[in-house]
MDAnalysis code that builds the backbone (N, CA, C; Angstrom):
import MDAnalysis as mda
import numpy as np

u = mda.Universe.empty(345, n_residues=115, atom_resindex=np.repeat(np.arange(115), 3), trajectory=True)
u.add_TopologyAttr("name", ["N", "CA", "C"] * 115)
u.add_TopologyAttr("resid", np.arange(1, 116))
u.add_TopologyAttr("resname", ["MET", "ALA", "THR", "ILE", "GLU", "GLU", "CYS", "ARG", "ALA", "ALA", "LEU", "GLU", "LYS", "LEU", "SER", "ASP", "ASN", "MET", "ARG", "GLY", "ALA", "GLU", "GLY", "ASP", "VAL", "ARG", "ALA", "ALA", "ALA", "ALA", "LEU", "ASP", "ARG", "SER", "VAL", "SER", "CYS", "HIS", "ILE", "THR", "ASP", "LEU", "ASP", "VAL", "THR", "PHE", "ALA", "GLY", "ARG", "MET", "THR", "GLY", "GLY", "ARG", "ILE", "GLU", "VAL", "ASP", "ALA", "THR", "ARG", "PRO", "GLY", "PRO", "PRO", "ARG", "GLU", "LYS", "ALA", "GLN", "ILE", "ARG", "LEU", "ALA", "MET", "ALA", "GLY", "ASP", "ASP", "LEU", "VAL", "ALA", "LEU", "VAL", "GLY", "GLY", "GLU", "LEU", "ASN", "PHE", "ALA", "THR", "ALA", "TRP", "GLY", "SER", "ARG", "ARG", "VAL", "ARG", "LEU", "GLU", "ALA", "SER", "LEU", "LEU", "ASP", "LEU", "PHE", "ARG", "LEU", "ARG", "LYS", "LEU", "LEU"])
u.atoms.positions = np.array([
    [48.971, 31.470, -13.930],
    [47.921, 31.172, -13.174],
    [47.026, 32.754, -13.263],
    [45.698, 32.699, -13.958],
    [44.909, 33.975, -14.256],
    [44.561, 34.319, -12.949],
    [44.347, 35.500, -12.771],
    [43.825, 36.196, -11.534],
    [42.284, 36.375, -11.781],
    [41.580, 37.051, -10.774],
    [39.972, 36.895, -10.928],
    [39.852, 37.646, -11.385],
    [40.103, 39.243, -11.340],
    [40.450, 39.748, -12.414],
    [40.814, 39.948, -13.556],
    [41.415, 38.812, -14.227],
    [41.834, 38.511, -15.786],
    [40.220, 37.621, -15.896],
    [40.396, 36.860, -15.038],
    [38.912, 36.200, -15.816],
    [37.816, 36.844, -16.158],
    [37.553, 37.201, -15.020],
    [36.276, 38.495, -14.705],
    [36.338, 39.871, -16.123],
    [37.476, 39.771, -16.618],
    [37.509, 40.435, -17.988],
    [37.552, 39.385, -19.049],
    [37.803, 38.170, -18.861],
    [37.366, 37.382, -19.888],
    [36.036, 37.223, -20.821],
    [35.686, 36.923, -19.217],
    [34.161, 36.730, -19.052],
    [33.131, 38.058, -19.857],
    [34.002, 39.515, -19.762],
    [33.221, 40.470, -20.080],
    [33.349, 40.386, -21.604],
    [34.891, 40.351, -22.146],
    [35.434, 39.888, -23.552],
    [34.061, 39.237, -24.370],
    [34.017, 37.889, -23.664],
    [33.043, 36.896, -23.926],
    [31.691, 37.566, -24.259],
    [31.276, 38.376, -23.269],
    [29.882, 39.138, -23.674],
    [29.989, 40.151, -24.939],
    [30.926, 40.671, -25.100],
    [31.686, 41.734, -25.755],
    [31.041, 41.067, -27.351],
    [31.589, 39.631, -27.081],
    [32.084, 39.283, -28.591],
    [30.821, 38.478, -29.258],
    [29.815, 37.934, -27.868],
    [28.425, 37.282, -28.036],
    [28.004, 38.612, -28.533],
    [27.700, 39.936, -28.125],
    [26.524, 40.893, -28.409],
    [26.694, 41.324, -29.831],
    [28.147, 41.162, -30.080],
    [28.357, 41.531, -31.603],
    [28.494, 40.294, -32.663],
    [27.797, 39.190, -32.809],
    [27.566, 37.917, -32.933],
    [26.563, 38.704, -34.117],
    [26.338, 37.910, -35.009],
    [25.313, 38.149, -36.085],
    [24.990, 36.489, -36.266],
    [23.906, 36.271, -37.117],
    [23.212, 35.077, -37.562],
    [22.794, 33.568, -37.014],
    [23.239, 32.934, -37.073],
    [22.881, 31.618, -35.845],
    [23.494, 31.886, -34.623],
    [24.896, 32.521, -34.892],
    [25.442, 32.524, -33.443],
    [24.585, 33.909, -32.427],
    [24.079, 35.183, -33.465],
    [23.507, 35.884, -32.471],
    [22.618, 34.789, -32.163],
    [21.388, 34.373, -32.785],
    [20.484, 33.176, -32.261],
    [20.758, 32.803, -31.108],
    [21.845, 31.960, -30.664],
    [22.074, 30.647, -29.995],
    [22.694, 32.079, -28.705],
    [23.466, 33.060, -29.020],
    [23.195, 34.306, -27.562],
    [22.701, 34.936, -27.216],
    [21.402, 34.606, -27.553],
    [19.640, 35.260, -27.812],
    [19.170, 34.333, -26.659],
    [19.685, 33.575, -25.882],
    [19.180, 32.899, -24.439],
    [18.740, 33.323, -23.560],
    [18.173, 32.900, -23.046],
    [17.782, 33.794, -21.254],
    [17.663, 32.454, -20.175],
    [19.223, 32.767, -19.811],
    [19.606, 31.364, -18.891],
    [20.551, 31.887, -17.758],
    [20.500, 31.394, -16.666],
    [21.400, 31.579, -15.784],
    [22.204, 30.755, -16.094],
    [23.328, 31.208, -15.494],
    [24.531, 30.374, -15.716],
    [25.494, 30.808, -14.743],
    [26.807, 29.993, -14.506],
    [27.398, 29.955, -13.155],
    [28.822, 29.448, -14.008],
    [30.199, 29.607, -14.062],
    [31.314, 30.133, -14.084],
    [32.364, 29.667, -12.996],
    [32.497, 28.116, -12.961],
    [33.252, 28.198, -11.548],
    [35.114, 28.099, -12.386],
    [35.082, 29.012, -11.552],
    [36.655, 28.990, -11.784],
    [37.560, 27.921, -10.604],
    [38.589, 26.717, -11.531],
    [38.539, 25.359, -10.424],
    [39.834, 25.638, -9.560],
    [40.818, 26.129, -10.213],
    [42.058, 26.940, -9.884],
    [42.355, 27.710, -8.792],
    [41.463, 28.960, -8.635],
    [41.377, 30.241, -7.977],
    [39.856, 29.750, -6.865],
    [39.279, 28.257, -6.977],
    [37.815, 27.958, -6.239],
    [36.870, 29.211, -5.756],
    [36.594, 29.679, -7.305],
    [35.572, 30.542, -7.367],
    [34.665, 30.985, -8.088],
    [33.120, 31.170, -8.107],
    [32.563, 31.114, -8.698],
    [31.716, 32.274, -9.402],
    [31.746, 32.938, -10.603],
    [31.235, 33.800, -11.342],
    [29.680, 33.702, -11.601],
    [28.711, 34.101, -11.144],
    [26.981, 33.610, -11.616],
    [26.423, 35.159, -12.184],
    [25.645, 34.672, -12.835],
    [24.655, 35.852, -13.447],
    [23.799, 35.282, -14.700],
    [23.890, 35.958, -15.582],
    [22.472, 35.898, -16.645],
    [23.093, 35.727, -17.849],
    [22.478, 34.607, -18.895],
    [23.041, 34.683, -20.100],
    [21.492, 35.409, -20.895],
    [21.410, 36.599, -20.944],
    [20.563, 37.488, -21.726],
    [20.757, 39.120, -22.150],
    [19.605, 38.929, -23.850],
    [20.013, 40.271, -24.010],
    [21.171, 39.957, -25.219],
    [21.666, 38.702, -25.554],
    [22.799, 38.694, -26.547],
    [24.243, 38.470, -25.495],
    [24.358, 38.767, -24.149],
    [25.052, 38.759, -23.235],
    [25.481, 37.902, -21.991],
    [26.428, 38.007, -21.391],
    [26.784, 37.566, -20.137],
    [26.369, 38.714, -19.041],
    [25.892, 38.938, -18.213],
    [25.858, 39.729, -17.492],
    [25.938, 38.765, -15.784],
    [27.258, 39.172, -15.457],
    [27.634, 38.686, -13.900],
    [27.510, 39.381, -12.941],
    [26.449, 38.844, -11.829],
    [25.768, 39.583, -11.118],
    [27.116, 39.066, -9.653],
    [27.497, 38.585, -9.609],
    [28.370, 37.442, -8.032],
    [29.068, 36.938, -8.180],
    [30.172, 37.309, -7.827],
    [31.777, 36.571, -7.609],
    [31.335, 35.695, -6.368],
    [31.938, 34.511, -5.830],
    [31.498, 33.923, -4.564],
    [32.724, 32.420, -4.576],
    [33.200, 32.796, -3.609],
    [34.373, 31.783, -3.106],
    [33.493, 30.375, -3.444],
    [34.273, 29.172, -3.452],
    [33.643, 28.007, -3.604],
    [32.861, 27.469, -5.165],
    [32.475, 27.031, -5.051],
    [32.072, 26.171, -6.203],
    [30.229, 26.874, -6.292],
    [29.590, 26.453, -7.370],
    [28.399, 27.138, -7.254],
    [27.410, 26.686, -6.282],
    [26.561, 27.953, -5.597],
    [25.735, 27.565, -4.465],
    [24.645, 27.269, -5.186],
    [23.829, 27.760, -6.317],
    [22.870, 27.189, -6.769],
    [23.101, 26.842, -8.024],
    [22.384, 25.828, -8.618],
    [22.259, 25.089, -9.947],
    [21.585, 25.722, -11.265],
    [22.629, 26.571, -11.889],
    [22.567, 27.181, -12.858],
    [21.758, 26.386, -14.072],
    [21.512, 26.861, -14.803],
    [20.949, 26.550, -16.461],
    [22.327, 26.100, -17.399],
    [23.206, 26.448, -17.130],
    [24.651, 26.560, -18.156],
    [25.645, 26.877, -17.088],
    [26.186, 26.075, -17.433],
    [27.090, 25.623, -16.174],
    [28.570, 25.542, -16.951],
    [29.673, 26.457, -16.151],
    [30.930, 26.122, -16.784],
    [32.082, 26.157, -15.975],
    [32.548, 24.795, -15.801],
    [33.502, 24.674, -15.089],
    [34.982, 24.324, -15.531],
    [36.415, 25.762, -15.387],
    [37.606, 25.213, -15.711],
    [38.681, 25.987, -14.978],
    [39.701, 25.827, -15.506],
    [40.892, 27.022, -14.653],
    [40.981, 27.742, -15.468],
    [41.415, 29.315, -14.531],
    [40.964, 30.146, -14.911],
    [42.220, 30.806, -16.113],
    [43.556, 30.123, -16.227],
    [44.381, 30.437, -17.544],
    [43.577, 30.026, -18.832],
    [42.707, 28.332, -18.431],
    [41.891, 28.007, -19.639],
    [40.660, 29.376, -20.483],
    [40.706, 29.541, -19.570],
    [39.203, 30.634, -19.772],
    [39.743, 31.889, -20.526],
    [40.835, 32.397, -19.775],
    [41.940, 33.441, -20.760],
    [42.134, 32.730, -22.298],
    [42.400, 31.453, -21.868],
    [43.211, 31.272, -23.454],
    [41.766, 30.984, -24.215],
    [40.457, 30.601, -23.438],
    [39.267, 30.020, -24.745],
    [39.002, 31.598, -25.601],
    [38.928, 32.630, -24.672],
    [38.238, 34.073, -25.452],
    [39.170, 34.365, -25.860],
    [40.443, 33.988, -25.420],
    [41.507, 34.778, -26.543],
    [41.734, 34.201, -27.923],
    [41.118, 32.810, -28.135],
    [41.222, 32.045, -29.264],
    [42.493, 31.114, -29.233],
    [43.115, 31.106, -28.238],
    [44.081, 30.170, -28.254],
    [44.332, 28.778, -27.570],
    [42.819, 29.167, -27.458],
    [42.358, 27.682, -26.811],
    [40.923, 26.993, -27.625],
    [41.136, 26.056, -28.209],
    [39.901, 25.601, -28.902],
    [39.042, 24.958, -27.833],
    [37.817, 25.615, -28.001],
    [37.087, 24.548, -26.686],
    [36.428, 23.135, -27.211],
    [36.372, 22.627, -28.083],
    [36.297, 20.946, -28.479],
    [37.671, 20.540, -28.221],
    [38.646, 20.959, -28.127],
    [40.125, 19.973, -27.792],
    [39.787, 20.156, -26.262],
    [39.518, 21.168, -26.120],
    [39.324, 21.373, -23.939],
    [38.450, 20.887, -23.754],
    [37.138, 21.094, -24.113],
    [36.211, 19.650, -23.950],
    [36.420, 18.454, -23.999],
    [36.549, 18.017, -24.922],
    [37.477, 16.196, -24.982],
    [38.114, 16.347, -23.838],
    [39.193, 16.600, -23.844],
    [40.639, 16.688, -22.777],
    [39.853, 16.834, -21.066],
    [38.836, 17.348, -21.074],
    [37.782, 17.552, -19.813],
    [38.741, 18.628, -19.239],
    [39.253, 19.306, -19.913],
    [39.778, 20.865, -19.218],
    [38.972, 21.767, -19.156],
    [38.176, 22.034, -19.870],
    [36.544, 22.424, -19.423],
    [34.913, 21.534, -19.734],
    [34.432, 21.536, -18.307],
    [32.968, 21.078, -18.365],
    [32.084, 21.856, -18.059],
    [31.269, 21.656, -19.482],
    [30.224, 22.380, -19.726],
    [28.373, 21.621, -19.492],
    [27.723, 22.198, -18.658],
    [26.280, 20.971, -18.352],
    [25.176, 22.407, -19.041],
    [24.390, 21.316, -19.248],
    [23.613, 22.345, -19.930],
    [22.326, 21.447, -20.167],
    [21.140, 21.738, -20.336],
    [19.898, 20.809, -20.905],
    [20.494, 20.515, -22.476],
    [20.396, 19.777, -23.066],
    [20.186, 18.842, -24.381],
    [19.856, 19.923, -25.330],
    [18.837, 20.375, -25.138],
    [18.351, 21.512, -26.170],
    [19.355, 23.147, -26.051],
    [19.476, 23.114, -24.439],
    [20.627, 24.230, -24.271],
    [21.492, 23.800, -25.076],
    [22.459, 22.818, -25.199],
    [23.717, 22.052, -25.181],
    [23.735, 22.391, -27.053],
    [22.475, 21.825, -28.072],
    [22.003, 22.407, -29.431],
    [22.965, 23.651, -29.785],
    [21.968, 24.737, -28.953],
    [22.071, 25.882, -29.227],
    [22.995, 26.410, -29.212],
    [23.673, 25.820, -27.420],
    [25.428, 26.604, -27.426],
    [26.546, 26.144, -28.729],
    [26.335, 25.557, -28.984],
    [27.277, 24.920, -29.890],
    [27.514, 25.618, -31.398],
    [26.717, 26.433, -31.370],
    [27.177, 27.289, -32.068],
    [27.905, 28.533, -32.036],
    [27.956, 28.722, -30.766],
    [28.887, 29.633, -30.252],
    [30.496, 29.264, -30.077],
    [30.275, 27.814, -29.479],
    [31.636, 27.633, -29.555],
    [32.340, 26.892, -31.146],
])
């Protein structure tokens, strides 16, 4: 089972990857939205903001998200680490419900370029 530190490191790596993106992916990463990532097996939520092509984590809180972020993710810690490490395909994980992603329809269309 991934630790909170490993999940935080995975989110930092994802943020770094987004910042280095180009073209359509860079445009999708340039959204300015509140973000939450609930790590279900650890029952902890990383909350922050997607801005400037990065994800900035402002808080780590126990339990599910306290507020409804504009972009919401939920998954096990091992799945987060595997997704960011390229070992797990997002579409496969989402289709099998290992990963949940909730956002507005417009944001989902933009985010699909990141995934």
